[in-house]
Each structure stands twice: as structure tokens, then as C-alpha cells.
C-alpha positions as CSV (number, residue, x, y, z in Angstrom):
1,M,14.2,23.2,-5.9
2,G,15.8,22.5,-2.6
3,H,16.5,18.8,-2.8
4,T,16.2,16.6,-5.9
5,F,14.9,13.1,-5.8
6,S,16.6,10.5,-7.9
7,P,14.2,8.6,-10.2
8,R,15.2,5.4,-8.5
9,T,14.0,6.7,-5.1
10,R,10.8,7.9,-6.7
11,E,10.3,4.5,-8.2
12,A,11.0,2.7,-4.9
13,E,8.5,5.0,-3.1
14,R,5.8,4.4,-5.7
15,S,6.3,0.6,-5.6
16,L,6.2,0.6,-1.8
17,F,3.0,2.7,-1.8
18,I,1.4,0.3,-4.2
19,I,2.4,-2.7,-2.1
20,I,0.9,-1.1,1.1
21,L,-2.2,-0.1,-0.8
22,S,-2.8,-3.6,-2.2
23,T,-2.2,-5.1,1.2
24,C,-4.8,-2.8,2.7
25,M,-7.2,-3.6,0.0
26,S,-6.9,-7.4,0.4
27,A,-7.3,-7.0,4.2
28,L,-10.5,-4.9,3.6
29,R,-11.8,-7.5,1.2
30,K,-11.2,-10.3,3.8
31,R,-12.9,-8.2,6.4
32,T,-16.0,-7.7,4.3
33,L,-16.0,-11.3,3.2
34,D,-16.1,-12.7,6.8
35,P,-16.9,-10.1,9.4
36,M,-17.7,-12.7,12.0
37,K,-14.2,-14.1,12.1
38,L,-12.7,-10.7,13.1
39,Q,-15.1,-10.5,16.1
């Protein structure tokens, strides 16, 4: 293995990914709930 990731970095990456994903999901939900507001 060339470079090793510390478990803390892995944990941070995962939590960040989850936060972004949840944000996207909530945005999508809002969009589907009121499509007229966007336009």
C-alpha cells in the first residue's frame, strides 16, 4: 500500500459524505414537494 489513511481521516470523510448526501436528499425532497417555487 502506497499511503495509509488514519482511521480518523476515514471517519471524517465518511461523516462529510453523509452530511452532503443528506443535504442533497432534503433539497430533492423540497424540490419534489414544491416544484412551482423553484421556477
